Residue frames as a rotation matrix with the C-alpha (Angstrom) as fourth column:
UNK 1
-0.218 -0.943 0.250 48.86
-0.946 0.141 -0.293 106.64
0.242 -0.300 -0.923 126.49
UNK 2
-0.060 0.258 0.964 46.93
-0.604 0.760 -0.241 103.62
-0.795 -0.597 0.110 127.77
UNK 3
0.912 0.405 -0.059 46.29
-0.272 0.491 -0.828 102.41
-0.306 0.771 0.558 124.20
UNK 4
0.386 -0.857 -0.340 50.01
-0.700 -0.033 -0.713 102.61
0.600 0.514 -0.613 123.41
UNK 5
-0.438 -0.534 0.723 50.86
-0.886 0.394 -0.246 100.66
-0.154 -0.748 -0.645 126.57
UNK 6
0.365 0.658 0.659 48.17
-0.440 0.745 -0.501 98.09
-0.821 -0.107 0.561 125.79
UNK 7
0.913 -0.060 -0.403 49.51
-0.377 0.254 -0.891 97.67
0.156 0.965 0.209 122.24
UNK 8
-0.038 -0.999 0.027 53.05
-0.862 0.019 -0.507 97.34
0.506 -0.042 -0.862 123.54
UNK 9
-0.303 0.002 0.953 51.93
-0.771 0.588 -0.246 94.74
-0.561 -0.809 -0.177 126.07
UNK 10
0.736 0.627 0.257 50.02
-0.314 0.652 -0.690 92.75
-0.600 0.427 0.677 123.43
UNK 11
0.670 -0.563 -0.484 53.00
-0.554 0.056 -0.831 92.84
0.495 0.825 -0.274 121.08
UNK 12
-0.268 -0.855 0.444 55.37
-0.940 0.131 -0.315 91.77
0.210 -0.502 -0.839 123.83
UNK 13
-0.186 0.270 0.945 53.24
-0.579 0.747 -0.327 88.80
-0.794 -0.608 0.018 124.89
UNK 14
0.696 0.674 0.249 51.89
-0.202 0.517 -0.832 87.67
-0.689 0.529 0.496 121.53
UNK 15
0.525 -0.476 -0.706 54.87
-0.849 -0.237 -0.473 88.04
0.058 0.847 -0.528 119.19
UNK 16
-0.453 -0.850 0.268 57.05
-0.861 0.495 0.114 85.27
-0.230 -0.179 -0.957 120.54
UNK 17
-0.351 0.325 0.878 54.60
0.006 0.939 -0.344 82.35
-0.936 -0.115 -0.331 120.46
UNK 18
0.742 0.650 -0.165 53.02
-0.127 -0.105 -0.986 83.56
-0.659 0.752 0.004 117.22
UNK 19
0.279 -0.749 -0.601 56.46
-0.959 -0.247 -0.138 83.82
-0.045 0.615 -0.787 115.62
UNK 20
-0.645 -0.547 0.534 57.36
-0.585 0.803 0.116 80.30
-0.492 -0.237 -0.838 116.75
UNK 21
0.082 0.776 0.626 54.07
0.120 0.616 -0.779 78.88
-0.989 0.138 -0.043 115.48
UNK 22
0.826 0.226 -0.516 54.51
-0.421 -0.361 -0.832 80.56
-0.374 0.905 -0.203 112.09
UNK 23
-0.162 -0.942 -0.294 58.08
-0.983 0.129 0.127 79.28
-0.082 0.309 -0.947 111.80
UNK 24
-0.572 0.014 0.820 56.84
-0.217 0.962 -0.168 75.79
-0.791 -0.274 -0.547 112.64
UNK 25
0.442 0.854 0.275 54.01
0.129 0.243 -0.961 75.98
-0.888 0.460 -0.003 110.11
UNK 26
0.506 -0.309 -0.805 56.36
-0.811 -0.487 -0.323 77.31
-0.293 0.817 -0.497 107.42
UNK 27
-0.536 -0.752 0.384 58.15
-0.591 0.659 0.465 73.96
-0.603 0.022 -0.798 107.55
UNK 28
-0.129 0.586 0.800 55.16
0.358 0.780 -0.513 72.35
-0.925 0.220 -0.310 105.85
UNK 29
0.706 0.388 -0.592 55.46
-0.323 -0.567 -0.757 74.62
-0.630 0.726 -0.275 102.81
UNK 30
-0.237 -0.889 -0.392 58.61
-0.856 0.000 0.517 72.99
-0.459 0.459 -0.761 101.51
UNK 31
0.789 0.439 -0.429 58.73
-0.606 0.670 -0.429 70.19
0.099 0.599 0.795 98.98
UNK 32
-0.322 -0.942 -0.095 61.35
-0.858 0.333 -0.391 67.96
0.400 -0.044 -0.916 100.59
UNK 33
0.418 0.457 -0.785 61.33
-0.217 0.889 0.403 64.32
0.882 0.002 0.471 101.67
UNK 34
-0.195 -0.541 -0.818 63.50
0.783 0.416 -0.462 64.66
0.590 -0.731 0.342 104.78
UNK 35
0.500 0.371 -0.783 63.31
0.828 -0.470 0.305 66.80
-0.255 -0.801 -0.542 107.90
UNK 36
0.159 -0.547 -0.822 66.14
-0.007 -0.833 0.553 69.05
-0.987 -0.082 -0.137 106.74
UNK 37
0.697 0.044 -0.716 67.33
-0.667 -0.327 -0.669 70.18
-0.263 0.944 -0.198 103.34
UNK 38
0.753 -0.466 0.465 69.38
0.523 0.852 0.007 67.88
-0.399 0.238 0.885 101.17
UNK 39
0.709 -0.483 0.514 71.34
0.199 -0.561 -0.803 70.84
0.677 0.672 -0.301 99.80
UNK 40
0.191 -0.740 -0.644 74.74
0.962 0.270 -0.025 70.85
0.193 -0.615 0.764 101.51
UNK 41
-0.674 -0.477 0.564 75.25
0.433 -0.874 -0.222 74.61
0.599 0.095 0.795 100.98
UNK 42
0.092 0.796 0.598 71.91
-0.354 -0.535 0.767 75.49
0.931 -0.282 0.233 102.57
UNK 43
0.750 0.154 -0.643 72.61
0.434 0.619 0.655 73.06
0.499 -0.770 0.397 105.41
UNK 44
-0.217 -0.916 -0.337 76.03
0.953 -0.124 -0.277 74.59
0.212 -0.381 0.900 106.14
UNK 45
-0.657 0.012 0.754 74.72
0.087 -0.992 0.092 78.16
0.749 0.126 0.650 105.76
UNK 46
0.405 0.899 0.166 71.75
-0.183 -0.098 0.978 77.43
0.896 -0.427 0.125 108.00
UNK 47
0.567 -0.283 -0.774 73.90
0.766 0.528 0.367 75.82
0.305 -0.801 0.516 110.68
UNK 48
-0.550 -0.824 0.134 76.34
0.746 -0.557 -0.365 78.75
0.375 -0.101 0.921 110.55
UNK 49
-0.366 0.498 0.786 73.50
-0.209 -0.867 0.452 81.29
0.907 0.001 0.421 110.96
UNK 50
0.678 0.676 -0.289 71.94
0.081 0.322 0.943 79.33
0.731 -0.663 0.164 113.84
UNK 51
0.226 -0.689 -0.689 75.25
0.955 0.297 0.015 79.04
0.194 -0.661 0.724 115.72
UNK 52
-0.724 -0.498 0.476 76.04
0.451 -0.865 -0.220 82.74
0.522 0.056 0.851 115.17
UNK 53
-0.001 0.823 0.568 72.58
-0.255 -0.549 0.796 83.74
0.967 -0.144 0.210 116.38
UNK 54
0.739 0.242 -0.629 72.89
0.462 0.497 0.735 81.64
0.490 -0.834 0.255 119.54
UNK 55
-0.211 -0.903 -0.374 76.31
0.967 -0.136 -0.215 83.15
0.143 -0.407 0.902 120.30
UNK 56
-0.653 0.048 0.756 74.94
0.111 -0.981 0.159 86.65
0.749 0.187 0.635 119.67
UNK 57
0.425 0.899 0.110 71.98
-0.091 -0.078 0.993 85.99
0.901 -0.432 0.049 121.95
UNK 58
0.552 -0.279 -0.786 74.19
0.795 0.460 0.395 84.67
0.251 -0.843 0.476 124.77
UNK 59
-0.535 -0.844 0.033 76.72
0.814 -0.525 -0.249 87.50
0.227 -0.107 0.968 124.47
UNK 60
-0.496 0.414 0.763 74.03
-0.072 -0.896 0.439 90.20
0.865 0.163 0.474 124.28
UNK 61
0.597 0.760 -0.259 72.07
0.162 0.202 0.966 88.72
0.786 -0.618 -0.002 127.20
UNK 62
0.202 -0.623 -0.756 75.17
0.974 0.209 0.088 88.70
0.103 -0.754 0.649 129.41
UNK 63
-0.780 -0.533 0.329 76.04
0.530 -0.841 -0.107 92.28
0.334 0.091 0.938 128.49
UNK 64
-0.121 0.835 0.537 72.45
-0.104 -0.549 0.829 93.42
0.987 0.045 0.153 129.02
UNK 65
0.664 0.334 -0.670 72.42
0.552 0.387 0.739 91.83
0.505 -0.860 0.072 132.48
UNK 66
-0.260 -0.851 -0.457 75.71
0.966 -0.225 -0.132 93.55
0.010 -0.475 0.880 133.42
UNK 67
-0.786 -0.015 0.617 74.42
0.194 -0.955 0.223 96.92
0.586 0.295 0.754 132.22
UNK 68
0.276 0.954 0.114 71.12
0.034 -0.128 0.991 96.48
0.961 -0.270 -0.068 134.07
UNK 69
0.456 -0.187 -0.870 72.98
0.865 0.322 0.384 95.69
0.208 -0.928 0.308 137.29
UNK 70
-0.605 -0.758 -0.244 75.08
0.782 -0.624 -0.004 98.83
-0.149 -0.193 0.970 136.81
UNK 71
0.331 0.866 -0.374 71.92
0.664 -0.496 -0.560 100.79
-0.670 -0.063 -0.739 135.88
UNK 72
-0.301 -0.474 -0.828 73.49
-0.360 -0.747 0.559 102.09
-0.883 0.466 0.054 132.69
UNK 73
0.664 0.482 -0.572 72.78
-0.681 0.073 -0.729 101.93
-0.309 0.873 0.377 128.96
UNK 74
0.417 -0.497 0.761 74.19
0.342 0.862 0.375 98.76
-0.842 0.104 0.529 127.38
UNK 75
0.821 -0.185 -0.540 76.84
-0.528 -0.608 -0.593 100.03
-0.218 0.772 -0.597 124.96
UNK 76
-0.271 -0.957 0.101 79.47
-0.867 0.289 0.407 97.29
-0.418 0.023 -0.908 125.06
UNK 77
-0.521 0.029 0.853 79.76
0.170 0.983 0.071 93.94
-0.837 0.182 -0.517 123.32
UNK 78
-0.500 0.374 0.781 77.17
0.866 0.229 0.445 93.57
-0.012 0.898 -0.439 120.55
UNK 79
0.552 0.751 -0.364 75.42
0.763 -0.630 -0.144 96.72
-0.338 -0.198 -0.920 121.80
UNK 80
-0.238 -0.719 -0.653 78.41
0.153 -0.692 0.705 98.68
-0.959 0.068 0.275 120.54
UNK 81
-0.969 -0.211 0.126 77.20
0.126 0.010 0.992 97.96
-0.210 0.977 0.017 116.99
UNK 82
-0.475 0.875 0.092 73.39
0.090 -0.055 0.994 97.64
0.875 0.481 -0.053 117.23
UNK 83
-0.520 0.345 0.781 70.79
-0.805 -0.502 -0.315 98.72
0.284 -0.793 0.539 119.77
UNK 84
0.412 0.764 0.497 68.84
-0.842 0.528 -0.114 95.46
-0.349 -0.372 0.860 119.60
UNK 85
-0.514 -0.714 -0.476 71.28
-0.842 0.527 0.119 92.58
0.166 0.462 -0.871 119.09
UNK 86
-0.684 0.326 0.653 68.90
-0.113 0.836 -0.536 90.05
-0.721 -0.441 -0.535 120.62
UNK 87
0.464 0.880 -0.105 66.23
-0.195 -0.014 -0.981 90.87
-0.864 0.475 0.165 118.06
UNK 88
0.235 -0.480 -0.845 68.86
-0.972 -0.130 -0.197 90.89
-0.015 0.868 -0.497 115.31
UNK 89
-0.790 -0.539 0.292 69.83
-0.567 0.824 -0.010 87.43
-0.235 -0.174 -0.956 116.57
UNK 90
-0.084 0.851 0.519 66.23
-0.034 0.518 -0.855 86.30
-0.996 -0.090 -0.015 116.20
UNK 91
0.663 0.293 -0.689 66.34
-0.637 -0.264 -0.725 87.40
-0.394 0.919 0.012 112.56
UNK 92
-0.230 -0.850 -0.473 69.63
-0.958 0.282 -0.041 85.60
0.168 0.444 -0.880 111.94
UNK 93
-0.714 0.041 0.699 68.33
-0.315 0.873 -0.374 82.49
-0.625 -0.487 -0.610 113.72
UNK 94
0.323 0.939 0.119 65.18
-0.183 0.185 -0.966 82.53
-0.929 0.290 0.231 111.58
UNK 95
0.463 -0.263 -0.847 67.18
-0.886 -0.147 -0.439 82.84
-0.009 0.954 -0.301 108.39
UNK 96
-0.639 -0.764 0.087 69.31
-0.769 0.639 -0.034 79.91
-0.030 -0.089 -0.996 109.56
UNK 97
-0.375 0.596 0.710 66.21
-0.105 0.734 -0.671 77.81
-0.921 -0.326 -0.213 110.18
UNK 98
0.622 0.634 -0.459 64.89
-0.481 -0.153 -0.863 78.72
-0.617 0.758 0.210 106.77
UNK 99
0.046 -0.708 -0.705 68.11
-0.969 0.139 -0.202 77.58
0.241 0.692 -0.680 105.13
UNK 100
-0.755 -0.423 0.501 68.43
-0.591 0.770 -0.240 74.46
-0.284 -0.477 -0.832 107.29
UNK 101
-0.336 0.728 0.597 64.89
0.173 0.671 -0.721 73.29
-0.926 -0.139 -0.352 106.60
UNK 102
-0.983 -0.078 0.163 64.58
0.176 -0.194 0.965 74.86
-0.043 0.978 0.205 103.11
UNK 103
-0.156 0.982 -0.106 61.20
0.952 0.121 -0.282 76.36
-0.265 -0.145 -0.953 103.94
UNK 104
0.074 0.294 0.953 59.36
0.606 -0.772 0.191 79.58
0.792 0.564 -0.235 103.16
UNK 105
-0.091 -0.215 -0.973 60.87
0.975 -0.216 -0.043 81.32
-0.201 -0.953 0.229 106.19
UNK 106
-0.916 -0.347 0.200 61.01
0.387 -0.895 0.222 84.63
0.102 0.281 0.954 104.30
UNK 107
-0.130 0.944 0.303 57.21
0.243 -0.266 0.933 84.90
0.961 0.195 -0.195 104.48
UNK 108
0.520 0.262 -0.813 57.41
0.822 0.103 0.559 84.69
0.231 -0.959 -0.162 108.26
UNK 109
-0.418 -0.779 -0.468 60.25
0.849 -0.518 0.103 87.23
-0.323 -0.354 0.878 108.37
UNK 110
-0.802 0.160 0.575 58.46
0.253 -0.781 0.571 89.71
0.540 0.604 0.586 106.11
UNK 111
0.237 0.971 -0.039 55.33
0.360 -0.050 0.931 89.38
0.902 -0.235 -0.362 108.24
UNK 112
0.644 0.067 -0.763 57.01
0.758 0.080 0.647 89.72
0.104 -0.995 0.001 111.62
UNK 113
-0.402 -0.907 0.130 59.82
0.876 -0.422 -0.233 92.22
0.266 0.020 0.964 110.91
UNK 114
-0.352 0.279 0.894 57.53
-0.032 -0.958 0.286 95.28
0.936 0.072 0.346 111.13
UNK 115
0.738 0.669 -0.093 55.97
0.032 0.103 0.994 93.95
0.674 -0.736 0.055 114.35
UNK 116
0.332 -0.723 -0.605 59.38
0.942 0.292 0.167 93.38
0.056 -0.626 0.778 115.97
UNK 117
-0.578 -0.562 0.592 60.36
0.584 -0.791 -0.181 96.88
0.570 0.241 0.785 114.90
UNK 118
0.185 0.741 0.646 57.24
-0.171 -0.623 0.764 98.33
0.968 -0.252 0.012 116.55
UNK 119
0.849 0.110 -0.517 58.03
0.434 0.412 0.801 96.47
0.301 -0.905 0.302 119.74
UNK 120
-0.110 -0.977 -0.180 61.60
0.983 -0.080 -0.166 97.76
0.148 -0.196 0.970 119.69
UNK 121
-0.456 -0.007 0.890 60.41
0.190 -0.978 0.089 101.34
0.870 0.210 0.447 119.26
UNK 122
0.655 0.726 0.210 58.14
-0.126 -0.169 0.977 100.94
0.745 -0.666 -0.019 122.28
UNK 123
0.613 -0.526 -0.590 61.03
0.788 0.460 0.408 99.52
0.057 -0.715 0.697 124.31
UNK 124
-0.392 -0.833 0.391 63.22
0.797 -0.520 -0.308 102.43
0.459 0.191 0.868 123.23
UNK 125
0.122 0.515 0.849 60.67
-0.117 -0.842 0.527 104.93
0.986 -0.164 -0.042 124.57
UNK 126
0.949 0.240 -0.204 60.88
0.139 0.262 0.955 103.24
0.282 -0.935 0.215 127.96
UNK 127
0.251 -0.941 -0.227 64.69
0.968 0.244 0.056 103.16
0.003 -0.234 0.972 127.88
UNK 128
-0.334 -0.333 0.882 64.80
0.465 -0.872 -0.154 106.82
0.820 0.358 0.446 126.88
UNK 129
0.594 0.608 0.526 62.59
-0.219 -0.507 0.834 107.72
0.774 -0.611 -0.168 129.85
UNK 130
0.910 -0.248 -0.331 64.89
0.414 0.508 0.755 105.74
-0.019 -0.825 0.565 132.13
UNK 131
0.114 -0.991 -0.066 68.27
0.909 0.078 0.410 106.92
-0.401 -0.106 0.910 130.80
UNK 132
0.650 0.271 -0.710 67.44
0.153 -0.962 -0.227 110.23
-0.744 0.039 -0.667 129.11
UNK 133
0.694 -0.376 -0.614 70.10
-0.678 -0.630 -0.380 111.99
-0.244 0.680 -0.691 127.05
UNK 134
-0.338 -0.891 0.303 72.67
-0.676 0.454 0.580 109.20
-0.655 -0.009 -0.756 127.29
UNK 135
-0.150 0.349 0.925 70.32
0.434 0.864 -0.256 106.87
-0.888 0.364 -0.281 125.42
UNK 136
0.856 0.471 -0.214 69.48
0.063 -0.505 -0.861 109.51
-0.514 0.723 -0.462 122.82
UNK 137
0.243 -0.866 -0.437 73.19
-0.900 -0.370 0.232 109.97
-0.362 0.337 -0.869 122.07
UNK 138
-0.535 -0.400 0.744 73.57
-0.223 0.916 0.333 106.18
-0.815 0.012 -0.580 121.86
UNK 139
0.366 0.775 0.514 70.63
0.423 0.353 -0.834 105.99
-0.829 0.523 -0.199 119.42
UNK 140
0.805 -0.031 -0.592 72.21
-0.423 -0.730 -0.537 108.57
-0.416 0.683 -0.601 117.14
UNK 141
-0.069 -0.944 -0.322 75.45
-0.983 0.009 0.185 106.63
-0.172 0.329 -0.929 116.75
UNK 142
-0.833 -0.213 0.511 74.06
-0.237 0.971 0.019 103.07
-0.501 -0.105 -0.859 116.71
UNK 143
-0.602 0.615 -0.509 71.73
-0.580 0.101 0.808 101.31
0.549 0.782 0.297 114.28
UNK 144
0.193 0.785 0.588 68.60
-0.978 0.199 0.055 99.56
-0.074 -0.586 0.807 115.46
UNK 145
0.843 0.163 0.512 69.27
-0.165 0.985 -0.042 96.13
-0.512 -0.049 0.858 113.89
UNK 146
0.630 -0.658 0.412 72.20
0.731 0.322 -0.602 96.78
0.264 0.680 0.684 111.56
UNK 147
-0.071 -0.729 -0.681 75.43
0.770 -0.474 0.427 98.67
-0.634 -0.494 0.595 112.30
UNK 148
0.893 0.299 -0.338 75.49
0.077 -0.838 -0.540 102.24
-0.444 0.456 -0.771 111.02
UNK 149
0.494 -0.740 0.457 78.09
0.733 0.073 -0.676 103.14
0.467 0.669 0.578 108.46
UNK 150
0.398 -0.450 -0.800 80.89
0.638 -0.491 0.594 104.97
-0.660 -0.746 0.092 110.27
UNK 151
0.926 -0.069 0.370 82.12
0.242 -0.645 -0.725 108.22
0.289 0.761 -0.581 108.72
């Protein structure tokens, strides 16, 4: 159990700065002459993704705070559709940056996606211990990063 907690702690502390550094370094892999892309479609798509990700992050953070104050599982707002909207927002934000700067962002995403997923699974174990059956039911009807197809 201590090894799992240690791994979870390392992931939690190391992922964010490492992710940011890798995103920054990926900017030097592009073959452009300006800071951002010259392609209007990539620029618009990147800006759209970045704005959507910021709005998702703000909305999810507010809902998470309300649910924490009420000591209940967050199931409203973006949490109605996905269990980890903040992490999903990080993905969308990263895609937006990749488009905006026309860089090899996909290498960073492919590298970090499994690590974010591991961290989320560790968080879910803690939430399940805290909320029990209500969280298990929520997990069954809600996707981790993408909405589940409703039947």
